[in-house]
N, C-alpha and C positions, 0 to 999 in steps of 0.2 A: 789891281796888280800894277805896280810901278816898275817900268823897265826902261824908260826913255834914255836914261844916262848910260845904260849898259848895252844898248843896241848897236849893231854895226853902222858905220857911216852911210848916210843915204836912206836910212830906215825911219819910219814913224810908227807910232803905236796908238791904237784906239781901244779902250776897254769899255765893254758894255756889261753892266751888272747882270742883265738877262736879255736874251734875244731868242727869236724862233730858230734861226739857223745862221751861223757865222758866214756861210757861203752866200746866203741871201743878203745879209747885212753888208757884205763887201761890195754888193752891187747897188746899194741904196744910198740916198743922200747923206745918211748918218756917217758914212765913211768917205763919201765922194770928194769932200774938201781936201782930203789928204793926197798930195801930189808927189810924194816921195818915190824914189826908185822902187822901194818895196814897202808896202803897208802891212803891218801886223795888226790883226784884230783878235782880242781875247774876250772871254766871257766866263762868268761863274756857273752859268746854267743855260742850256738850250731847251726850249720847249718842243722843238721839232727837229732835233738832230737826226741826221740820216746815216745809216751804215750802208754797206754794199748790198747789192741785190734787193734794194728797196726796203731793207730792214731799218729799225730804229736803233739809235745808239744810246745805251744805258750809261748814265754818268751822274753820280751823286753830286748835289750842289756844292761847289767849292772844294771838292776833294781831288779833282783830276785836272789835267791840262786839256782845255778846249780852245783851239786857236785856228786862225786862218790867215792866209797870205794872199796879197794881190801884187802881181808884178807884170812887167811888160817886156817879155823876152823876144823882142823883134829881131834878134840876131839868130833865132832858130826858125827853120822852115817847118811847115806843118807836119811833114812826114817824120820829124824828129821830136815830136811833142812828148813822147814817152820818157825822154831824158829828164823832163821836169818831174815826172813821177819818181824816177830813180833817185834824183838828188833829194827830194822831199823825204822819201823813205830812208835813204842813207843818213841824212842829217839826224833823224830820230835815233836810228840804230847806233850811230857813232856816239851820240850823247849817252845812250843807255849803257854802252860798253864800260863807262866809268863806274858802273854800279854792279858789275858781275859779268858772267860769261853765259853763253847760250842764246844770245839775241840774234834773230835773223829776220829776213824780209820774205814773207810769203807772197808769191806772185799774185796780183801785180804789185800791191803796196800795203799789205797788212804787216803789222809788226808782231813777231812771235818771240816767246821765251820757251825754248824747247817745243813742246806740243801745245802750248797755251798762248792764247791771243791776248796781247797787252795793248794793242793799238791798231788804228785803221785810219785811212784817209781817202778823200775823194778829190778829184781835180776836174776843172772845166776850163776849156780854152776857147777864146774868141779869135778867129782868124781874119786877117786882112790880106787878101790875095794869097800868096804862097807862104806868108810868114805868120807867126803867132803874135797877135797884137796884145792880148792880155790873158793871163792865167790866174785863176782863183782856186785856192785849195782850202780844204777844211780837214783838220786833224783832231782826233780824239785819242788821248793817251791815258790809260789807267795808272794813276800814281798812288794816291792814298786811300782809295776805296777798299774796304775789306769785305763787304757783303754785296753779292750780285744777285738780284731777284728776278732778272729777265730770263728768257729762254735760250740765251746764247750757250752753246755747249761747253765752252772752254775758256772763260775769261780769267784773267789774272791781273794783279796790279804790281807795280814796282815795290810798294810797301809790303805786300804779301811775300814777294821774292826775297827782300832784304831784311824784313822784320823791323823796319823803322820808318819813321815819318820823313817825307822829303819836301824840301823847299820848292814850291812850284815855280816861283820867279827865277830862281837860280837854274833850275833844269831847263826852263824855256829859253833863257838867255844862251845857254850852251847850245841848244838845238838851233837857234837863230844864227849863231856864229858859224856852226858847221854848214848850215844852208847857204849863208853868204859866201863862204869859202868855195863851196861846190858850184854855186851859181856863177861866181867870177871865173872859175875854171872853165865852165861852159862858154862864157864870153870869149875866152882866150883859146877856144878850139881844142879843149882837152877832152873831147867827147869819148874817144876810144878808152881812155884810162878810167873814166867814170863808169862807163858801161861794164868794163871788166870788174871793177870793184862791186858793182851791183850784182853781177852774176855770182861773185864769190860769196855774197851774203845771203843767197837764196836758201830758203827753207827746203829741206830734202834735196839739196843740190847733188848729192851723190847717191847712187844706187837706185833700185826699183822701188816704187811706192804706189799705193792704190789711188786711182782717179776714177771719175765718172763723167760721161758725156751723154748726149741724147740717145746713144745706142746702148748704154749700160756701163758697167764697171769693167775696168781693165788695170793692168799694172804697166808702168812706164818709168823711164828715167829722163831727167831734164837734159836736153842737148843745148839749149840756149834760148835767148829771147831776141826776136827780130827788132830792128830799129823802131818799127811802128808799135811795138809792145806785144806782138804775137808770141805766145809760148810754144816752143818747139819741143816735142816729146818723141821718144823712140820706145815702142812697146816691146813686149817679150818676143814678138815675131819679127822684130827688126824693122817694122814699118815706121816711117816718120809721120807724126801727126802735128798739125798746126792749129792753134786755137786762139781766137780773139777772146777778150774779156767776157765772162759770163757763159762761154761755150763749154767750159770744163771746170770740174771741181776737184780739188785735192781732198781726199777723204782722210779723216783722222783715224 
């Protein structure tokens, strides 16, 4: 995948035909020589790609977008690290908007089309004192795959949605440009506006919907997301519930 001439200023790109995991690759010597502000790594196939909650990520070789980013957001304190999840999810959602309606972000950072999952991402942060020294992300986006053989309950691809084949390089370039724009806005202290945009794109943002936690199933509405990424819900009885990642599930 050739992107170098189309990337934002200060970016570099490493393409790996195959790797175990892009997040691991971004930590190893094969990408360590890249010292750009933001390093983009792409691959045609991952042998050990991870989803959330310890699941694997199904992706047909060469059919989808599998990419990762490494950046050094030292302008952000550790307690604001969730903003990086927000801009990563928003960058993908904004790029998808050019291809239709109904795209949203399912907390904390899955990408949905209506009630179908089209993508997901993971982020890891290295801290230095009170600031974020390095962030590595891994993103999987279903683009041209038409058959899913895994046990995921609701996968969908952009090709299935639109009925046509999509150029992977062009779509990824658009995602990177959106990410760069949002990242620079964070640098210029536009955190509140970005957080508001993230909240506006949340899946099931309005109304009561089913959830499940360690105590069982309940219905609640989204009140907001705290700066550290905690989801704030209000149940049918009016009680506020605060959940960190993996402490609650949104039920389909």
